PyMOL CGO cylinders between C-alpha atoms (Angstrom):
from pymol import cmd
from pymol.cgo import CYLINDER

trace = [
    CYLINDER, -17.23, 0.79, -6.49, -16.93, 1.88, -2.83, 0.3, 1, 1, 1, 1, 1, 1,
    CYLINDER, -16.93, 1.88, -2.83, -14.77, -0.12, -1.07, 0.3, 1, 1, 1, 1, 1, 1,
    CYLINDER, -14.77, -0.12, -1.07, -15.51, -0.68, 2.80, 0.3, 1, 1, 1, 1, 1, 1,
    CYLINDER, -15.51, -0.68, 2.80, -12.26, 0.04, 5.17, 0.3, 1, 1, 1, 1, 1, 1,
    CYLINDER, -12.26, 0.04, 5.17, -12.99, -1.89, 8.26, 0.3, 1, 1, 1, 1, 1, 1,
    CYLINDER, -12.99, -1.89, 8.26, -11.72, -4.60, 10.21, 0.3, 1, 1, 1, 1, 1, 1,
    CYLINDER, -11.72, -4.60, 10.21, -14.56, -6.83, 9.45, 0.3, 1, 1, 1, 1, 1, 1,
    CYLINDER, -14.56, -6.83, 9.45, -13.74, -6.40, 5.67, 0.3, 1, 1, 1, 1, 1, 1,
    CYLINDER, -13.74, -6.40, 5.67, -9.73, -6.80, 6.47, 0.3, 1, 1, 1, 1, 1, 1,
    CYLINDER, -9.73, -6.80, 6.47, -10.33, -10.13, 8.62, 0.3, 1, 1, 1, 1, 1, 1,
    CYLINDER, -10.33, -10.13, 8.62, -12.45, -11.50, 5.18, 0.3, 1, 1, 1, 1, 1, 1,
    CYLINDER, -12.45, -11.50, 5.18, -9.71, -10.57, 2.74, 0.3, 1, 1, 1, 1, 1, 1,
    CYLINDER, -9.71, -10.57, 2.74, -6.91, -12.17, 5.10, 0.3, 1, 1, 1, 1, 1, 1,
    CYLINDER, -6.91, -12.17, 5.10, -8.99, -15.42, 5.79, 0.3, 1, 1, 1, 1, 1, 1,
    CYLINDER, -8.99, -15.42, 5.79, -7.97, -16.64, 2.33, 0.3, 1, 1, 1, 1, 1, 1,
    CYLINDER, -7.97, -16.64, 2.33, -4.24, -16.50, 3.06, 0.3, 1, 1, 1, 1, 1, 1,
    CYLINDER, -4.24, -16.50, 3.06, -3.04, -17.45, -0.74, 0.3, 1, 1, 1, 1, 1, 1,
    CYLINDER, -3.04, -17.45, -0.74, -5.47, -15.00, -2.03, 0.3, 1, 1, 1, 1, 1, 1,
    CYLINDER, -5.47, -15.00, -2.03, -4.35, -12.25, 0.05, 0.3, 1, 1, 1, 1, 1, 1,
    CYLINDER, -4.35, -12.25, 0.05, -0.78, -12.76, -0.45, 0.3, 1, 1, 1, 1, 1, 1,
    CYLINDER, -0.78, -12.76, -0.45, -1.42, -13.00, -4.54, 0.3, 1, 1, 1, 1, 1, 1,
    CYLINDER, -1.42, -13.00, -4.54, -3.30, -9.77, -4.06, 0.3, 1, 1, 1, 1, 1, 1,
    CYLINDER, -3.30, -9.77, -4.06, -0.54, -7.92, -2.57, 0.3, 1, 1, 1, 1, 1, 1,
    CYLINDER, -0.54, -7.92, -2.57, 2.22, -9.49, -4.83, 0.3, 1, 1, 1, 1, 1, 1,
    CYLINDER, 2.22, -9.49, -4.83, 0.17, -8.56, -7.85, 0.3, 1, 1, 1, 1, 1, 1,
    CYLINDER, 0.17, -8.56, -7.85, -0.77, -5.17, -6.66, 0.3, 1, 1, 1, 1, 1, 1,
    CYLINDER, -0.77, -5.17, -6.66, -1.09, -2.76, -9.12, 0.3, 1, 1, 1, 1, 1, 1,
    CYLINDER, -1.09, -2.76, -9.12, 0.89, 0.05, -7.38, 0.3, 1, 1, 1, 1, 1, 1,
    CYLINDER, 0.89, 0.05, -7.38, 1.27, 2.28, -10.54, 0.3, 1, 1, 1, 1, 1, 1,
    CYLINDER, 1.27, 2.28, -10.54, -2.52, 2.82, -10.12, 0.3, 1, 1, 1, 1, 1, 1,
    CYLINDER, -2.52, 2.82, -10.12, -2.57, 4.08, -6.60, 0.3, 1, 1, 1, 1, 1, 1,
    CYLINDER, -2.57, 4.08, -6.60, -5.02, 6.98, -6.39, 0.3, 1, 1, 1, 1, 1, 1,
    CYLINDER, -5.02, 6.98, -6.39, -4.19, 9.84, -4.12, 0.3, 1, 1, 1, 1, 1, 1,
    CYLINDER, -4.19, 9.84, -4.12, -7.47, 9.53, -2.05, 0.3, 1, 1, 1, 1, 1, 1,
    CYLINDER, -7.47, 9.53, -2.05, -6.27, 5.79, -1.06, 0.3, 1, 1, 1, 1, 1, 1,
    CYLINDER, -6.27, 5.79, -1.06, -2.78, 7.37, 0.01, 0.3, 1, 1, 1, 1, 1, 1,
    CYLINDER, -2.78, 7.37, 0.01, -4.68, 10.01, 1.99, 0.3, 1, 1, 1, 1, 1, 1,
    CYLINDER, -4.68, 10.01, 1.99, -6.71, 7.22, 3.62, 0.3, 1, 1, 1, 1, 1, 1,
    CYLINDER, -6.71, 7.22, 3.62, -3.77, 5.31, 4.37, 0.3, 1, 1, 1, 1, 1, 1,
    CYLINDER, -3.77, 5.31, 4.37, -2.01, 8.20, 6.01, 0.3, 1, 1, 1, 1, 1, 1,
    CYLINDER, -2.01, 8.20, 6.01, -4.84, 9.30, 8.13, 0.3, 1, 1, 1, 1, 1, 1,
    CYLINDER, -4.84, 9.30, 8.13, -4.76, 5.82, 9.51, 0.3, 1, 1, 1, 1, 1, 1,
    CYLINDER, -4.76, 5.82, 9.51, -0.94, 5.75, 10.11, 0.3, 1, 1, 1, 1, 1, 1,
    CYLINDER, -0.94, 5.75, 10.11, -1.20, 9.22, 11.66, 0.3, 1, 1, 1, 1, 1, 1,
    CYLINDER, -1.20, 9.22, 11.66, -4.19, 8.13, 13.97, 0.3, 1, 1, 1, 1, 1, 1,
    CYLINDER, -4.19, 8.13, 13.97, -2.65, 4.79, 15.08, 0.3, 1, 1, 1, 1, 1, 1,
    CYLINDER, -2.65, 4.79, 15.08, 1.10, 5.10, 14.50, 0.3, 1, 1, 1, 1, 1, 1,
    CYLINDER, 1.10, 5.10, 14.50, 2.22, 2.25, 16.76, 0.3, 1, 1, 1, 1, 1, 1,
    CYLINDER, 2.22, 2.25, 16.76, -0.14, 0.20, 14.95, 0.3, 1, 1, 1, 1, 1, 1,
    CYLINDER, -0.14, 0.20, 14.95, 1.67, 0.87, 11.56, 0.3, 1, 1, 1, 1, 1, 1,
    CYLINDER, 1.67, 0.87, 11.56, 5.22, 0.31, 13.00, 0.3, 1, 1, 1, 1, 1, 1,
    CYLINDER, 5.22, 0.31, 13.00, 6.24, -2.98, 12.32, 0.3, 1, 1, 1, 1, 1, 1,
    CYLINDER, 6.24, -2.98, 12.32, 8.86, -3.67, 15.10, 0.3, 1, 1, 1, 1, 1, 1,
    CYLINDER, 8.86, -3.67, 15.10, 6.17, -2.93, 17.68, 0.3, 1, 1, 1, 1, 1, 1,
    CYLINDER, 6.17, -2.93, 17.68, 3.58, -4.87, 15.70, 0.3, 1, 1, 1, 1, 1, 1,
    CYLINDER, 3.58, -4.87, 15.70, 5.88, -7.76, 15.11, 0.3, 1, 1, 1, 1, 1, 1,
    CYLINDER, 5.88, -7.76, 15.11, 5.85, -8.67, 19.24, 0.3, 1, 1, 1, 1, 1, 1,
    CYLINDER, 5.85, -8.67, 19.24, 2.29, -9.24, 18.54, 0.3, 1, 1, 1, 1, 1, 1,
    CYLINDER, 2.29, -9.24, 18.54, 2.17, -10.57, 15.44, 0.3, 1, 1, 1, 1, 1, 1,
    CYLINDER, 2.17, -10.57, 15.44, 5.29, -11.40, 12.76, 0.3, 1, 1, 1, 1, 1, 1,
    CYLINDER, 5.29, -11.40, 12.76, 2.62, -11.69, 9.69, 0.3, 1, 1, 1, 1, 1, 1,
    CYLINDER, 2.62, -11.69, 9.69, 0.76, -8.49, 10.68, 0.3, 1, 1, 1, 1, 1, 1,
    CYLINDER, 0.76, -8.49, 10.68, 4.30, -6.79, 10.45, 0.3, 1, 1, 1, 1, 1, 1,
    CYLINDER, 4.30, -6.79, 10.45, 5.10, -7.97, 7.25, 0.3, 1, 1, 1, 1, 1, 1,
    CYLINDER, 5.10, -7.97, 7.25, 1.51, -6.31, 6.15, 0.3, 1, 1, 1, 1, 1, 1,
    CYLINDER, 1.51, -6.31, 6.15, 2.90, -3.06, 7.83, 0.3, 1, 1, 1, 1, 1, 1,
    CYLINDER, 2.90, -3.06, 7.83, 6.06, -2.97, 5.89, 0.3, 1, 1, 1, 1, 1, 1,
    CYLINDER, 6.06, -2.97, 5.89, 4.09, -3.68, 2.51, 0.3, 1, 1, 1, 1, 1, 1,
    CYLINDER, 4.09, -3.68, 2.51, 1.82, -0.82, 3.56, 0.3, 1, 1, 1, 1, 1, 1,
    CYLINDER, 1.82, -0.82, 3.56, 4.66, 1.64, 4.23, 0.3, 1, 1, 1, 1, 1, 1,
    CYLINDER, 4.66, 1.64, 4.23, 6.08, 0.38, 1.09, 0.3, 1, 1, 1, 1, 1, 1,
    CYLINDER, 6.08, 0.38, 1.09, 3.31, 1.22, -1.27, 0.3, 1, 1, 1, 1, 1, 1,
    CYLINDER, 3.31, 1.22, -1.27, 3.10, 4.84, 0.23, 0.3, 1, 1, 1, 1, 1, 1,
    CYLINDER, 3.10, 4.84, 0.23, 6.62, 5.29, -0.31, 0.3, 1, 1, 1, 1, 1, 1,
    CYLINDER, 6.62, 5.29, -0.31, 6.49, 3.83, -3.66, 0.3, 1, 1, 1, 1, 1, 1,
    CYLINDER, 6.49, 3.83, -3.66, 3.65, 6.32, -4.39, 0.3, 1, 1, 1, 1, 1, 1,
    CYLINDER, 3.65, 6.32, -4.39, 5.33, 9.45, -3.13, 0.3, 1, 1, 1, 1, 1, 1,
    CYLINDER, 5.33, 9.45, -3.13, 8.46, 8.32, -5.38, 0.3, 1, 1, 1, 1, 1, 1,
    CYLINDER, 8.46, 8.32, -5.38, 6.48, 7.38, -8.36, 0.3, 1, 1, 1, 1, 1, 1,
    CYLINDER, 6.48, 7.38, -8.36, 4.64, 10.60, -8.56, 0.3, 1, 1, 1, 1, 1, 1,
    CYLINDER, 4.64, 10.60, -8.56, 8.01, 12.39, -9.01, 0.3, 1, 1, 1, 1, 1, 1,
    CYLINDER, 8.01, 12.39, -9.01, 9.54, 9.79, -11.54, 0.3, 1, 1, 1, 1, 1, 1,
    CYLINDER, 9.54, 9.79, -11.54, 6.31, 9.35, -13.69, 0.3, 1, 1, 1, 1, 1, 1,
    CYLINDER, 6.31, 9.35, -13.69, 6.42, 12.64, -15.53, 0.3, 1, 1, 1, 1, 1, 1,
    CYLINDER, 6.42, 12.64, -15.53, 10.02, 11.85, -16.07, 0.3, 1, 1, 1, 1, 1, 1,
    CYLINDER, 10.02, 11.85, -16.07, 9.15, 8.44, -17.44, 0.3, 1, 1, 1, 1, 1, 1,
    CYLINDER, 9.15, 8.44, -17.44, 6.70, 10.23, -19.76, 0.3, 1, 1, 1, 1, 1, 1,
    CYLINDER, 6.70, 10.23, -19.76, 9.18, 12.51, -21.02, 0.3, 1, 1, 1, 1, 1, 1,
    CYLINDER, 9.18, 12.51, -21.02, 11.76, 9.73, -21.98, 0.3, 1, 1, 1, 1, 1, 1,
    CYLINDER, 11.76, 9.73, -21.98, 8.88, 7.96, -23.46, 0.3, 1, 1, 1, 1, 1, 1,
    CYLINDER, 8.88, 7.96, -23.46, 8.05, 11.09, -25.63, 0.3, 1, 1, 1, 1, 1, 1,
    CYLINDER, 8.05, 11.09, -25.63, 11.71, 11.59, -26.48, 0.3, 1, 1, 1, 1, 1, 1,
    CYLINDER, 11.71, 11.59, -26.48, 12.00, 7.92, -27.71, 0.3, 1, 1, 1, 1, 1, 1,
    CYLINDER, 12.00, 7.92, -27.71, 9.53, 8.40, -30.00, 0.3, 1, 1, 1, 1, 1, 1,
    CYLINDER, 9.53, 8.40, -30.00, 11.21, 11.12, -31.72, 0.3, 1, 1, 1, 1, 1, 1,
]
cmd.load_cgo(trace, "trace")
């Protein structure tokens, strides 16, 4: 399924505040795809001020929290990429 990454789609997602918060809280961060991280990094690099929570908070505190969440997902992906092979190895050793 091709997802749209534009402001209109973002506004539509955020219009259902409870659903949006639930989506963030229940997001399956274990399955983030490399392509998703690439797109996020491209946006952060292109609009660094729009992803700086302190700068965004001046305009909208809720948006600053979304920035923190996005940055946290990117960081989780990077760390999980290193930890996942170790988790698999532990699981293999536990089976033996």
